[in-house]
C-alpha positions in Angstrom: 20.1 8.1 -34.0 20.1 4.3 -33.4 21.7 4.8 -29.9 18.9 7.3 -28.9 16.2 4.9 -30.1 17.8 2.0 -28.2 18.0 4.3 -25.1 14.3 5.2 -25.4 13.3 1.6 -25.9 15.2 0.6 -22.7 13.5 3.4 -20.8 10.1 2.4 -22.1 10.6 -1.2 -21.1 11.8 -0.3 -17.7 8.7 2.0 -17.2 6.6 -1.0 -18.2 7.8 -3.1 -15.3 8.4 -6.3 -17.3 9.1 -9.5 -15.5 12.1 -9.5 -13.2 12.7 -5.7 -13.5 11.4 -4.6 -10.0 14.3 -2.4 -8.8 16.4 -3.3 -5.8 18.2 0.1 -5.5 16.7 1.8 -2.4 16.3 5.1 -4.1 14.4 3.5 -7.0 12.4 1.4 -4.7 11.5 4.6 -2.6 10.2 6.3 -5.8 8.2 3.3 -6.8 6.6 2.7 -3.4 5.8 6.3 -3.1 3.9 5.9 -6.4 2.1 2.8 -5.1 1.1 4.6 -1.9 -0.3 7.4 -4.1 -2.3 4.8 -6.1 -3.8 3.4 -2.9 -4.6 6.8 -1.5 -6.2 8.0 -4.9 -8.2 4.8 -5.1 -9.6 5.4 -1.7 -10.2 9.1 -2.3 -12.1 8.2 -5.5 -13.9 5.6 -3.7 -12.6 2.9 -6.1 -11.3 -0.2 -4.4 -10.2 -1.7 -7.7 -7.8 1.3 -8.3 -6.7 1.2 -4.6 -5.8 -2.5 -4.9 -3.4 -2.4 -7.9 -0.3 -2.7 -5.8 -1.8 -5.3 -3.5 -0.5 -8.9 -3.4 -2.8 -12.1 -3.1 -0.9 -12.5 0.2 -2.2 -9.2 1.6 -3.3 -8.9 5.3 -4.1 -5.9 7.4 -3.6 -5.3 11.0 -6.9 -4.9 13.1 -5.8 -1.6 14.5 -5.7 -0.3 10.9 -8.9 -2.0 9.8 -11.1 -0.5 12.5 -10.4 3.0 11.1 -12.2 2.1 7.9 -14.8 -0.6 9.2 -16.0 -1.5 12.6 -15.9 -5.3 11.9 -12.2 -5.3 11.5 -10.1 -7.3 9.1 -10.7 -10.9 7.9 -9.3 -12.8 5.0 -6.3 -12.5 2.8 -5.5 -11.1 -0.7 -6.8 -8.8 -3.3 -10.3 -10.0 -3.2 -10.7 -9.6 0.6 -9.0 -6.1 0.2 -11.6 -5.0 -2.3 -14.5 -6.4 -0.4 -13.2 -4.8 2.7 -13.1 -1.4 1.1 -16.4 -1.9 -0.7 -18.0 -2.3 2.7 -16.1 0.7 4.1 -17.4 2.9 1.3 -20.9 2.1 2.3 -20.3 3.9 5.7 -17.9 6.7 4.5 -18.2 9.7 2.2 -15.8 12.4 1.2 -12.7 10.4 1.9 -9.3 12.1 1.9 -6.6 9.6 2.5 -2.9 10.8 2.5 0.3 8.7 2.8 3.8 10.0 3.1 6.7 7.5 3.0 9.0 8.7 5.8 11.5 5.8 6.1 12.3 2.7 4.0 14.3 -0.5 4.7 15.0 -2.7 1.7 16.3 -6.2 2.6 16.4 -8.5 -0.4 12.9 -9.0 -1.7 11.1 -7.3 1.2 10.7 -3.5 1.7 9.4 -2.0 5.0 8.0 1.3 4.4 7.3 3.5 7.5 4.4 5.8 6.5 2.7 8.8 7.9 -1.0 8.5 7.2 -3.6 11.2 7.5 -7.3 10.3 7.1 -10.5 12.1 7.1 -14.1 11.3 6.0 -17.6 11.7 6.9 -19.3 8.7 8.5 -22.7 8.6 6.8 -24.1 5.6 8.7 -24.6 7.6 11.8 -27.3 10.2 12.7 -26.2 12.9 12.5 -23.3 12.1 10.2 -19.9 12.3 11.9 -16.6 13.9 10.8 -13.8 11.3 11.4 -10.2 12.0 11.4 -7.0 9.9 12.0 -3.3 10.5 11.8 -0.6 7.9 12.6 2.5 6.2 11.7 2.0 2.9 10.1 4.0 0.2 8.2 3.4 -1.0 4.8 5.4 -4.1 4.0 6.0 -4.9 0.2 7.5 -7.9 -1.3 9.0 -8.4 -4.8 6.8 -10.8 -6.6 7.0 -11.7 -10.3 8.9 -8.5 -11.1 6.8 -6.1 -9.1 6.7 -4.7 -5.5 3.4 -5.6 -4.0 1.9 -4.8 -0.7 1.7 -7.8 1.6 0.8 -6.2 4.9 -0.4 -2.8 6.3 0.1 -2.6 10.1 0.5 -0.3 13.0 3.7 -2.1 14.2 6.8 -3.0 12.4 7.6 -6.6 11.5 9.8 -8.3 14.0 13.6 -8.1 13.3 15.2 -10.8 11.2 16.6 -13.7 13.3 20.3 -13.2 13.5 20.9 -17.0 13.5 21.6 -17.3 17.2 18.3 -18.8 18.1 17.9 -22.1 20.0 
């Protein structure tokens, strides 16, 4: 009985994501990042930037080719506050958002995970007369970094990050 209780306690602590518990195993990271992408999509679908920003780092930046899908002004700033302000502004021009993300490939290197993601977006642009249906589908890159025991989104872009320097530079 004590062994069962100890196992349940360990599982509960692992699920809570205590400090230093962010997984490094690629299968576990894939499952966690799939869940985090779902949180972002659900937050956008519910028009709730606070929910959508839960897995976002204070280092977060977005590529402008991604940003113009949501807001004509593009991306400025860095971090969670900029992320929330950006999507607050975006929600003033869109209604009936349906955002989907599917993680198609993952590369984990130390404390950095590069997720290649197929995204599908549809919404109604309500700031135009008449309102316009908008759709977009593309492959994008979500770069996560392990920070304080959690995998947090630091960059969302249309291009992958440059390859690591192999040490043969000038």
